[in-house]
C-alpha positions as CSV (number, residue, x, y, z in Angstrom):
1,M,-70.0,0.3,-29.4
2,I,-70.5,0.9,-25.7
3,A,-68.5,2.4,-22.8
4,R,-68.2,0.7,-19.5
5,K,-66.1,0.9,-16.3
6,M,-62.6,-0.6,-16.6
7,E,-62.1,-3.7,-14.5
8,R,-58.7,-4.5,-13.0
9,E,-58.3,-7.5,-15.3
10,D,-58.6,-5.2,-18.3
11,A,-55.3,-3.5,-17.4
12,D,-53.0,-5.5,-19.6
13,K,-55.2,-5.1,-22.6
14,V,-55.8,-1.4,-22.0
15,A,-52.0,-0.8,-21.7
16,T,-51.5,-2.6,-25.0
17,V,-54.2,-0.4,-26.6
18,A,-52.5,2.7,-25.2
19,A,-49.1,1.7,-26.5
20,S,-50.5,1.1,-30.0
21,A,-52.4,4.4,-29.9
22,F,-49.4,6.5,-28.8
23,L,-46.6,4.7,-30.6
24,E,-46.2,7.2,-33.4
25,E,-47.0,10.4,-31.4
26,K,-44.4,13.1,-31.4
27,L,-43.8,13.1,-27.6
28,Y,-43.1,9.4,-27.3
29,K,-41.0,9.2,-30.5
30,W,-38.9,11.9,-28.8
31,T,-38.9,10.1,-25.4
32,A,-37.8,6.7,-26.9
33,E,-36.3,7.0,-30.3
34,D,-35.9,3.2,-30.7
35,E,-39.3,1.8,-31.7
36,N,-38.9,-1.5,-29.8
37,E,-37.9,0.3,-26.6
38,R,-40.8,2.8,-27.2
39,Q,-43.3,-0.1,-27.4
40,A,-42.0,-1.6,-24.1
41,F,-41.8,1.8,-22.4
42,L,-45.4,2.7,-23.4
43,E,-46.8,-0.7,-22.2
44,G,-45.0,-0.5,-18.9
45,F,-45.8,3.2,-18.4
46,F,-49.5,2.8,-18.9
47,K,-49.8,-0.5,-17.0
48,F,-48.1,1.2,-14.1
49,R,-50.5,4.2,-14.3
50,L,-53.5,1.9,-14.6
51,E,-52.6,-0.3,-11.6
52,A,-51.5,2.7,-9.4
53,G,-54.7,4.6,-10.1
54,Y,-57.2,1.7,-9.9
55,G,-59.9,2.6,-7.3
56,T,-58.9,6.2,-7.1
57,R,-59.5,7.3,-10.7
58,V,-62.5,7.0,-13.0
59,M,-61.4,4.6,-15.7
60,D,-63.7,3.9,-18.6
61,V,-63.1,1.7,-21.7
62,A,-64.9,1.6,-25.1
63,V,-65.6,-1.9,-26.4
64,D,-66.7,-3.0,-29.9
65,D,-69.4,-5.5,-30.8
66,S,-67.0,-8.4,-30.3
67,N,-66.2,-7.1,-26.8
68,E,-62.7,-6.0,-27.7
69,I,-61.3,-2.9,-26.0
70,V,-60.6,-0.2,-28.6
71,G,-60.1,2.9,-26.4
72,A,-60.0,4.2,-22.8
73,A,-60.1,7.4,-20.7
74,I,-58.7,8.0,-17.3
75,W,-60.1,10.8,-15.1
76,V,-58.4,12.1,-12.0
77,P,-60.8,13.6,-9.5
78,P,-60.2,16.8,-7.5
79,S,-58.0,16.3,-4.5
80,K,-59.9,15.6,-1.2
81,E,-56.9,16.7,0.8
82,A,-56.2,20.0,-0.7
83,A,-58.3,23.0,-1.8
84,E,-56.8,23.1,-5.3
85,G,-55.8,21.1,-8.3
86,P,-56.1,17.4,-9.2
87,S,-55.0,14.8,-6.8
88,F,-51.6,13.8,-8.2
89,D,-48.5,13.3,-6.0
90,F,-45.6,13.6,-8.5
91,N,-42.9,12.7,-5.9
92,R,-44.7,9.6,-4.9
93,F,-45.3,8.7,-8.6
94,M,-41.6,9.0,-9.4
95,S,-40.5,7.1,-6.3
96,I,-42.7,4.2,-7.2
97,F,-42.0,4.5,-11.0
98,G,-38.3,4.7,-10.5
99,G,-37.9,1.0,-10.7
100,F,-39.4,0.9,-14.1
101,L,-37.3,3.8,-15.3
102,S,-34.2,2.0,-14.3
103,T,-35.0,-0.7,-16.9
104,L,-34.9,1.9,-19.7
105,S,-31.9,3.4,-21.4
106,S,-30.5,6.4,-19.6
107,N,-31.7,8.8,-22.4
108,T,-35.3,7.5,-22.4
109,A,-35.5,7.6,-18.6
110,K,-34.2,11.2,-18.5
111,R,-36.7,12.3,-21.2
112,C,-39.6,10.6,-19.5
113,Y,-38.7,12.4,-16.3
114,K,-38.4,15.7,-18.2
115,F,-41.8,15.5,-19.9
116,M,-43.5,14.4,-16.7
117,L,-42.2,17.5,-15.0
118,T,-43.7,19.7,-17.8
119,V,-47.1,17.9,-17.4
120,V,-47.1,18.6,-13.7
121,E,-46.1,22.3,-14.3
122,A,-48.9,22.7,-16.9
123,E,-51.5,21.0,-14.5
124,S,-50.3,23.2,-11.6
125,F,-51.1,26.3,-13.6
126,F,-54.8,25.6,-12.9
127,T,-55.2,26.2,-9.1
128,Q,-58.9,25.7,-8.6
129,P,-60.4,22.3,-7.7
130,C,-60.9,20.5,-11.0
131,W,-61.0,17.1,-12.7
132,C,-58.2,16.1,-15.0
133,L,-58.4,13.9,-18.1
134,A,-55.2,12.0,-18.1
135,P,-55.3,10.6,-20.7
136,I,-57.7,9.4,-23.4
137,F,-56.7,7.2,-26.3
138,V,-58.2,5.2,-29.1
139,L,-56.8,2.6,-31.5
140,K,-55.8,4.2,-34.8
141,K,-58.3,2.2,-36.9
142,W,-61.1,3.4,-34.6
143,Q,-60.2,7.1,-34.6
144,G,-62.7,9.4,-36.2
145,K,-65.6,7.0,-35.5
146,G,-67.0,8.6,-32.3
147,V,-65.2,6.4,-29.8
148,A,-63.4,9.4,-28.1
149,S,-66.7,11.3,-28.1
150,L,-68.4,8.4,-26.4
151,L,-65.7,8.3,-23.7
152,M,-65.6,12.1,-23.3
153,R,-69.3,12.7,-23.0
154,R,-69.8,9.8,-20.5
155,Q,-67.7,11.6,-17.8
156,L,-68.1,15.2,-18.8
157,E,-71.8,15.0,-18.2
158,K,-71.1,13.8,-14.6
159,I,-68.5,16.6,-14.1
160,D,-71.0,19.2,-15.3
161,E,-73.4,17.9,-12.6
162,E,-70.7,18.8,-10.1
163,H,-70.2,22.2,-11.7
164,L,-66.5,21.7,-11.8
165,P,-63.9,22.5,-14.4
166,C,-61.8,19.9,-16.1
167,I,-58.2,20.1,-17.3
168,L,-55.9,18.1,-19.6
169,V,-52.4,18.2,-21.0
170,T,-51.6,17.3,-24.6
171,Q,-48.4,17.4,-26.6
172,E,-50.1,16.9,-29.9
173,E,-50.9,20.3,-31.4
174,G,-53.2,18.6,-33.9
175,N,-55.4,17.3,-31.0
176,I,-56.2,20.8,-29.7
177,P,-59.1,21.5,-32.1
178,I,-60.6,18.1,-31.1
179,Y,-60.6,19.1,-27.4
180,E,-61.9,22.6,-28.3
181,R,-65.0,21.0,-29.7
182,F,-65.7,19.7,-26.1
183,G,-65.2,23.2,-24.6
184,F,-61.5,23.0,-23.7
185,A,-59.2,26.0,-24.3
186,V,-55.4,26.3,-24.0
187,G,-54.5,28.1,-20.8
188,V,-50.7,27.5,-20.7
189,K,-47.8,26.2,-22.8
190,V,-44.7,24.6,-21.3
191,E,-41.8,23.8,-23.5
192,I,-40.4,20.3,-23.2
193,D,-37.7,20.5,-26.0
194,T,-37.3,22.3,-29.3
195,G,-40.6,22.0,-31.2
196,L,-42.2,20.0,-28.4
197,V,-44.7,21.6,-26.0
198,S,-47.1,20.5,-23.2
199,Y,-50.4,22.4,-23.8
200,G,-52.4,22.7,-20.6
201,M,-56.1,23.1,-21.5
202,I,-59.2,23.8,-19.3
203,R,-62.9,23.3,-19.7
204,E,-64.6,25.8,-17.4
205,A,-67.3,24.7,-15.0
206,R,-70.8,24.5,-16.5
C-alpha cells in the first residue's frame, strides 16, 4: 500500500470510491433517502469537488498492490487572500454546483444545501489561518487496515512543518475518536436536523 498524488485522470475512480465509502453514512442517507439517487448524488458531488479543486487542493490517493485506488484525502490550504480560515468560497461553490443540484429531487437538493451551510458554519468557527481536511474516505473493505493513517500522516507531517492548525468537519459521531487519535478535538457542534450534527474539529499547530 502506498500513497501518491491524485492525478486528474483519477477523478472518476476516486468519485466512485467516495460514493461507495459514504453510501451508508447517516448524513447521506438523510440527504438522499433513495439509494439509487444517493449513489448518483455522491458520485456527482465528489466528482464536482475533485474537478473544481484540482490544482488548488492537496489531493492524495492510497493504492493497493494491484494499483487500485482504495482511499483518498483532500486538503484545503489556508486562504492566500484572507488572514483567516480555509480558502473556500461557498457562494461560488453553490453557483457552480447549482446545475448539478437541479438534476436531483427537490428534497435531496434542499438537504444538500442545508448540510453544506452547516459545514461552512462549523469551519467558520475557526478564524485563524488553517488547513482543512475535506474529506478523507476509504473503501469499507480496507477500513481498519491503516489506509486512513497513511493518508493522514502524509499531509499532517507537512502541515506540522508549517506550524499551522488543521480543521475538519464530520457528521459521524463514531469517527470522532479516530480523529482524536491524530490530535483533533471537537470545537463546535452545528445541528443539521434532529439527531444529525456537524462536528467541527481542530488539531492545534505543532
